[in-house]
N, C-alpha and C positions, 0 to 999 in steps of 0.2 A: 558566618555570623548567625547566632541563634537568638531569636527574639523571645524564646521561652525561658530565658534565664530568670532567676529569682529577682534580680534588679528590675527587669522589664515588667514582670508580673506585679511587683510592688508599685512601680510607677503608674501602671495602668489602674491598679486599685486606688491609688491616691487621686488620679484624675476622675475616676468614677465617683469617688466620695465627694469631690468638689462639685461635680455635676448634680449629684443628688441634693447636696446642700443648696445649690442655686435653685433647683426646681422647687424645693420646699419653701425657700424664701419667696420665690416668684408666686407660688400658690397662695401663700399667706398675704402677700401685698396686693395681688391683682386677681386672684381667683383662678379658676381652671379654664382659661380661655387662651386660644392660640390665634394669632393673626395669620390669615390666609389670604392670598391674592384672590380677588373677586372672580376673575376668569377661571382660575383653578377650582375654586369652590363650586362654580356653576357646572364645570365639567364633571366634577365628582358627583354632584347631585343628579346630573343626567345619567351617569353610569349606574348609580344606585337605583334610579327609577327603571332603567332598562333591565337591570338584574331582577328587580322585583316583578316586572312584567313576565320575564322568562320563568321565574319560579311559580307564578300564578298559572301560567299556561301549562307547565309541567304538572302541577297539582291537579288541574282539571282533567288532563289526560289519564292520570292515575286514579282518579276518583271512581269508586264503584257505581255502576248504573242501576 
């Protein structure tokens, strides 16, 4: 079975078009916001803060004296 047949490609393109239409509708009605679990959001925020600290530390070690 080959999933790269023209029928499969067209079906995938149709689904993608439906998703695009839905996202445009959602953006028009609700704006560009996504609902995220609070615990997941907090973990992401901690990861970003840690990454920022590492970047700052690396920048300090590379800075000319």
